N, C-alpha and C positions, 0 to 999 in steps of 0.2 A: 367684197373683201370678207374673208372668213378665216377660220382656224381649222387645221386638219391634223389627223393622227392616222398612222398606218402601222400595222405590226405584222411581221412575218414570223413564222414558227410560234404562233400565238398560244400562250397559256393563261391569258388574262380572262376573267369573267366580266360580264357586262357591268357589274357594280364597280369594279376597278377602273374600267374604261370611262364610265360616267364620272367618276371622281376626277380623273385626269382631264376630262373634257370640260369640266367646270372652270378650269384654269384658263380656258380659251373663250370664256363668255364675253369678255370685252371685244374680242375679234368677231363674234357672231352672236348677238343677243336675241336674234329673231327666231331661229329654229335650230334644232339639233337632230342628229341621227347617228345610229350605230348599225353596221352591217357585218355579220360574221359569215365567212364563206362556208358553203356546205362541206367542203373538204376539211374545214377547221384550220387551214394553213394560214389564212390571212384575216385580219379584221381592219375595217375602215371606220373612222368616226369623223364627224363634221359639226362645226358650229357656224351658223350662217348669218351674215349681215345682208339682208335682202336689198338688192339694187335693181335687178332685172327680173320680171315676172315675180311679183310679190306673193303669189298664191302658193298653196300647199304643193303644187306641182314642182316647184323649184327646190324642194327639200333634197338634201344629199345625206349619205351616198346615193348616187343615181345610177341606174342600170340601163343598158340597151333593151329593146323589146324582148330579145331572146334570153336575157338574164345571164349571159356568160361574161359580159364586160361590166365592171363597176368602177365608178370614178368619184374622187373628191377633188375639188378645185378651190384654191385660194387665189383670188385675183380677178382679172377681167380679160376676156378676149374681145378687143374692141371691134375687130372686123368680122364679128360672128355673122352678121347679116349677109355680107359678101360671101363668106364661106358657105353659108346655108344655101345660097343660090348655086354655088359651084358643086355642091354635093348632089346626090341622086335626087332627081325631081320626083321619083315615086316613093321616096322615104317619107313616112308620116311622122313629123315631129309632134311630140306630146306636150311640149312646153314652149315657152318663149324665152328660154335661158340660153346664155352662151355656153353653159356647162354641157348641155345636151349636144350642141353643135360640135364642141370639142371632142366629146366622146365618139360621135359619129365620124368625125374627121380621123380620129385615131383608128377606129374600126376599119375605115376604108383605105387610108393611106399609110397606116403604121407610123413609125417614127419620122417618116418624111413629112408628116403634118406639121412638125415644129417650124419648118421654114415658111409655112404659110401663115403663121400666127402673128398678129400685131397686138401686143398686149403686155400685161404684167401678170406673172403667174408662177405658181408652184402647184403641181397636180400629181396625183397618183392614179394609175389605172391597174386594176387586177383582172387578169384573164383566167377565169376559173377553169376553163377547158384545158388550157395549156399550162396552167399553174405558173404564170409569169406575172411578176410585179414590176411595173414600169413607172418611173417618175421623171419629171423634168422641171427645170427652173428657167425663168425668162432670161433674155440676152444680157441684161445689165444687173440682174439680181435685185430687182425691186422688191420682190416678195421672198420671205425667208424660208429656209428648209434645212432642218437639223436632223441628225440621226446618231444612233449609238447601237452597239451590240452588247447585250447583257451577258454575264458569265453563264446564265442559264440557257443561252442560245437564241433568245428573241432579238430581232432587229427592229428597233422602234424609230419611226420618223414622225416629225411634228413641226408645226410652225413656231414653237417656242421651246426653249431649253428646259424651262421649269417642268414641263410635262415629262421629259425624260427622267428628271430627278424624282418626280412623284411616282414614276413607274418602276423604280428600282435602282437607278444609277446613283451612286454616292456623290453628293455635291462637293467636289474638291477643285481648287484652282489649278489651272495649267501653268506651271511656273515659266515655261518657255514663252508663252504668249504674254504673260505679265512682264517678264523681263524685257521683251521686245518693245512693248508699249512704253515702259518707263525709260528705256534707253534711247529709243528712236521716235517715240510719239505715235507709233503705228497702231491704229484701232482695228484694222482688219488683218487676220492672219490665215486666211482661207488656205486649206480646209480646216485648220485649227480654230478653236474658239478659246475664250478665257476660262473654260471649264474642262477639266480633265476627262477624257473619254468621249467628248462631244465633238462631232465634226459637222461642218456645213457643206452642202453640195454647192460647188462654185457656180457663179453666174454663167449662163450659157452652157450648162452641163446637163446630162441625163444619166440615169442609172437603170439597170435592169437586173433583176434577181430571177434566176432560173436554175433548177437542179442543185440548189444549195450554194450557188456561186453568185457573187455580187460584182457586176461590172459597171464602171463609171467612165464616161467619155465626154469630150467637148463637142457640142453640136453647133456652137456659134462663137466666133471671135471677130471683133471689129477689124483688127489688123489683117487677119487672113482674108476677109472679104474685100478689103480696100487695096492691099498691095498687089492683088492680081492684075490691076489695071494701071494705066499711066495717070499722071496728074490731069485734071480737067482744065483744058486750055480754051474751052469755048468762051465766047464773049461774056463778060460779066453780066450784062443785061439778061442774057439767055439763062445763065445759072440762077440769077436772082428770081426770075419768073418761075423756074422750076421749084426753087426752094420755098418761095412764097406759097405756091400751090400745095406743097407738102405740109407746110405749117398749118394751112387752113384745113387740110384733110385730117391732120393729126388732132387738131382741136375738135373738129366735128365728130370724129370717132369718140372722143372722150366726153362728149355731151350726151351720149346715149345712156339714158338712165330713166328709171321709173320713180325716182325720188328727187327731192330738191338739190340743186347744185349751187355752190358758191365759189368765190375766187380769193386766194391769198395774194395780196399785193404789197410789194415794197415800192420804193420810189425810183427804181432803176429802169434801164433800157429794156431788160427782159420782161418785166412786168408790164411795161407800156405796150410792148409788142403783143403780149397775151391779151391785154384789154382791147387793143385795136382789132385783133382777130375776132374776139367775141362780138364786138360791135359790127363787124362785117357779117357774121353768122346770124346774129339776132336782131340787128338793126339798131337805130338810134334810140328806140324805146326800150331797149333791154334794161331790166331792173334787177338783174342778178346781184345778190348781196356780195359786198366786198369786205374783206377782213385784213387788218394790219395790226401787228403788235407794236407796242411802244412802252417806254419806261419812264417817261417824263423828263428825260435828259436830252436837251436840244443838241448836244454834241453828237448824239447817236441816232435819235429818232428820225425817221424819213417821212414824217407826216406832211411837211410842206410840199414835197415832190408828189406824194400820192394825191393830195388834194388838188394839185395843179392838173394831174392826169384826169381826175374825176370831174373837173369843172365842166359844166354844160351837159353832163350825162345824168341819167336817172337812177344810177346805182346807189342804193343805200350803203353808207359806209359805216362800219363798226370798228372802232378802235379798241383793241384788246390790251388792257394795261397790266403790266407786271410791276409790283412794288417789292422792295427788298424784304419787307416783313413776311411776304408770302413764300420766299425762297426755301426756308428750312423744311416746312411741311411738304412743299411741292417737290423738292429734291429727293426726299425719302420715297415719295410715291413714284417719281420718275425712275429711280434706281430699281425699284421692284419691277416696273414694266420693261425697262431697257435690259435689265439682268446682266449687263456688261457695262464697262465704262462708257459714259456719254459725254457730250461736248460742252458741259457747263451751263451757265446762265442763259446763253442764246437758245439752247434747247428748251429750257423752262419757259422762256418768253414765247417761243413758237407754239408751245403747248396751249398757251392762253387762247390762241386763234381757234383751236379745235374745241376748247371748252365753251367759248362763246357761241360757236357754230352749233354745238349740241343743244345749248339752251334755246336757240332760235329754230331748231328743227331742220337745219341744213345737214344732209347726210354725206354728200360728196363735195370735195373741194379740189380745185385746180391750183397749181402753182407753176412757177417759171424755171424750175431746176433744169440745167443742161446746156444752155447756150454758151456759158463761159467756157465750158470744156470743149465745145464744138469749134468756137471761133477765137480761142486764145484770149479770153477776156481778163485774165488775172495779170497783175503787174509783172510777176516774176517770169512770165512766159517770154518776155523780151530778152532775157538772158540767153535763151536758146538761139537767138539770132547771131550771137557772137560766141563762138566756141571757146574763146579765151576767158569769157566771164560766165560760162554756162554753170548753172547752179551745181555746187559740189555734191549735195545730197538731195536727190530727187525725192527721197522719202519724207523729208521734213520741209521742203521748200514751200509747199502750199498749205501747211497746217495753220499758220497764223500769218496774216499780212500786216505790213506797216509796223514791224518791230525791228529794233536793232540788236537787242540783247538776245541771247540764246533762249529758245522756247522750252528746252528740256534741261534737266540737271542730272545727267548720268553719274556725276561725281558724288551724288547723294545715295548711291546704291552700294550695297555690300558687294565687294569685288567678285566673290564666287557666284552670287546671284546674277550680276551684270554679265558674266561670261556665258550665261545660258541664252542670252538674246541672240536671235537669228538675224544676221545681216542679209537683208533681202536684196538680191540683185535683179533689177527689172530688165526685161528684154528691150532691144532696140530694133524693132522690125522694119522701121521706115528709114529712108535714105536721108532724112533731115532731122535735126535735133528738136525742132519745134513739135512735130507730130509725135516724136518719141516721148517728149515730156507730157504732152496732152494725153497720150495713151497710158502713161504711168498714172496720171491722175484718175483716168476713167476706170482703169482695171485694178489699181492697187491702193490709191490714197483717197482722193476727195470724194469720188462717187460712192464707193463702198461704205465709207463712213457716213456720208449724208443720207444715203438710202436706208441704212440701218436705223439711224436716229429718227428719220422721218416716218418710217413705217411704224415704229413703236410709239412715237408721239401721237400719230393719228389714231392708231388702234386703241390706245389707252382710253380714248374718248368714243370709241366705236364709230369713227368717221372714216370714210374712204378717201385717200389722197390719190389724185391722178396727176401725172406730170407729163403733159402733152409734148414737151420738148425732148423727152427721153424716148423718142421714136427712132428705131434703128435706121430708118430711111433718111432721116435728117442727118444723123451722125455720119452715115456712109457718104452722103453727098458733100458734107462739109469737110470731111477728111480727104477728099480728092482734090481740094482746092489748093492752089499755090500759096506759099507763105504770105506774099504781099496782099492777098485778099483777106488775111487775118490781122496782120500787123504791118503798118506802113507809116514811116516817119513818126514813130512813137504812138500812133493811134491804133488801138485794139478794136477787134470786131469790124474791120473796115467794110467788108461786103455787106454785113448786116446793117451797119449804120447807113451806108449809101442806099441800100434797098428801101429803107424806111423814111428817107428824107422828105418825100412827098406826103407822108401820112402822119408824122409825129412832130411836135413842137421842136424847134431848134435847140432849146435848152435841154430837152431830154436826149436828143440825138448826140449832142456834143458833151454831155456830162461825163466826167471821168468815173471810173469804177469806184464805187464805195462799198467797202466790205460791210456785210450785214452784221451789225454789232450791238452789244449792250454794254452798260457801264460795269461789266464784271470786274475789271481791274480796280476801279474805284470802290465798288461795294465790298470786295473781299478785304480791303485794307481799311474800310470805313464802317458802314452800317452792319456789315456781315462779318466783321473781324472775329468776334467771339465765337460765332457759329463755325467759321472756317477753322479756327484754332481748335475747337473741340473735336472736329473730325480728323484733323491732322494728328492730334494726340491719340485718337482712336486707332488710326493706322499704325502709329508708332507702338502702341500698346500690344498689337498683335504681330507686327512684322519688323519691329526693331531688331537689328542684328541678324535678321533672316533675309529680308529684302532691303530694308532701309537703314542707312547710317544715321542714327538718331541725332548725333551732334551736328552733322552736315545739314540735315533737314531743318533743324531748329535755327541754325545759323542763317540759312537761305530765307527762311520764313521771316526772321527778324529783319533781314535786309529788305525783303519785299515790303513789309509793313512800314519801313522808314521811307519808302518811295523810291528806292534805288532799283527799280525794274520797270520796263515799259510793256511787259506782258505778264499774264497770270496763268498761262497754259500749264506750267509745271506745278503750280499751287493747286489747281483743280485736279491734277493727277493724284495728288496726295489725298485730297478731299474724297475723290472717287474711291480710293482704297478704303477709307473710313466708312463711307456709305455702303460699299460692297460687303464689308465685314458683317453688316446686319443681315445679309442674306444667308450666311453660313449657319 
């Protein structure tokens, strides 16, 4: 996991690049490098978190032996050993890195190499001979990639938005993105960001600059790969065997590392499956460290289920506590690293996992993100089985679960500002409503939000997060399954549960979905009330009568504090604005 910078039409000197590169130190504290093309057209810079081949040979930017191709990579190509064997047998690799394999794959196969990659990545390749700048982002957008064009003509690319501001772009909010967030609760506005003039390369997209022209295209889309074929009507046992094999393959790939690995565990089915696979791979003597966040509130903490899962194993368990008195300082720090609105106190609680892992010297952590989206694990997916009750607004259906009151308060916005919001219409590429709702979550709502939060959380502590269930092979197989293998008689994740009945305790198999939560609702109207109030007033001080209707906000805030709301999503939106004001 690293931080990258690329500049076309470069006019920056090395001192300016070094200053920008320091902003990425948390992404790569181990090594750094800057390379300027002989033509002067391009500059590449890199901060490295060493995971594979910890030697000096792994330093980036990295070139091929001829010196005409140069690369910077953020992420991991998990199947690099298989690709290495598939590439020329007479090619002499100089390192043991996945970066060199990726560069050789691009040199041999060109953009066709993308379909061969299993991994999370954002990378840049400069072809000095042809004066071509090529970049690509992984299928689901696990790793970030931002860019802007300055009035002076430079095009800048980076892993983080703050780099672009340091290199000359004025830090101003994008009002359309903010209006959309406040009216619909939408965190991702690809290719827009919350900052004016900053764009993000969409997940599964690539770009190419040549002869002064920038071209962007989609190289992967889950729906396009799946709708080409019919539903998978093979016997369930046969599908389960294939899926189990892919699960194990995916986890094995993500255990490739030259540094210590740990696991993030909650108390649910997905984490149990991850732990079961680890036991299959490493055996019953596996002593990989396990991390779980908790707040001390029994209504939300999942420690009883986690301890049940760990009973009889040799895994050291580290509970990572978040207390309300830690929130003010941690929230300010989190806002600096997220640099856009984030998901509230659960985001802060998750960061405690990486903080503890860092203290214990664990560099890489695995977690169980992705199975709910594959197998329709969330409660609201059931509405898609009945067209008459199908969720009216797919954009907000999965933002907060288990609430009856509205999660957003568009009536608290200034009318002219509210009109700026973009009403996003999501496509329906599948013949059934369930897969269309799942696809909306994967491409527009839940996954883009979670992946952005998780990347910034892990990177602020210089830890690499790997998510083995975010493997495109798993998603494609799951999306070919009939509805009844996902939801049947009110039971969600049917095939997944049936597949694991012989391997996991009955209590885990049949446990209902529990949203991963913290007592944010209680803390914001209790121990953190004064803190929340101060940031809400900070937001009003700057944006009253511009974005926010002050009287309406204060009225709703008073109602919330009196206990007349069962969710705090909209309250943290206002806190987010107050926190974000400190970045300007």
